[in-house]
N, C-alpha and C positions, 0 to 999 in steps of 0.2 A: 920497581919502576915501571911506569906505563908509557907506552908509545901511542900518541894520539895522531891518527891519520885524518886529515880533513876529508869531509864528505865529497867535496868537489874533486879532489885528487883521486879518491877511491873510485868515483864514477868514471873519471877519465881513464884510469888504469883498467877498470872493468871492461870498458868499451874496446880498449886495445887488446885485452886478453881474448875477447870474443872475436875480434878481427883476426888475430893470429891463429886462433883455433879454426876459423873458417878457411884460412889460407892453408893450413896443414891438411885439413879435410879435403880441400880441393886438390892438393898434390896427391893424396892417397887415391882420390877418384881418377885422376889422370893415369896413374900407374895401373889401376884396376881395369880401366877401359882399354888401355894400350893401343889406342888409335889416335892419329894426329887430329883427325876431324873432331872427335869427342873431347880431346884435350884442349883444343882451341875453343870449343864451346864453353868448357868449364872456365878457362882463362878469361874469356870474354865476360862471363857472368861476374868474375871478380872485379872487373873494371867498373861495375855498378856499385859494388860494396865499398870499395876504397874511398871514393869521394863522400859517400854518406857517413862513413866513420869519421873522416876528417872534419866534416861540418859539425857533426854531433859532438865530437871531442872538443873542438874549438869553441862551440857554443857553450858547453858546460864550463869550460875554463873562463870564458868571458862573463858568464853569469856569476861565477865565483869572484871575479875581479870588479864587478860593476860598481861596488861601493868604494873601491880603491883607486880607480882611474877616472880621468876626466872624459867628458863626452867626446872631445876632439881626438883623444887617443883611441877611444872606442871606434870612432869613424875611420881612423887610419888603419886599424886592425881589420875592420870589415872590408875596407877597400883593398887591403893586401890579400885577403882570402879571395876576394872577387877576381883580382888579377891572376891568382894561381889558377882559378877555373878557366879564365879566358885564355891563359897561356897553354893549358893542356887540352883545350877543346879541339876536337878534330874538325877539320873543315868539311 
């Protein structure tokens, strides 16, 4: 028996694995540096990576669904992702 994994799902999972690996590596760096200042710098750099992974993963998923959903649903999803970024944007 063969299990077939869709390429889109595999791409999304791969991005999340990369993101998780970066998070673990950042935690190791924080422990290694052992100073609050450097740990805060590492943590701040993670704030850049998270949204990029979110957008890339969502984009891959939407590309996989482009034939299955209507244009209006696509617009609603894009609008929702935009609201997420507006909501978490620091003033």
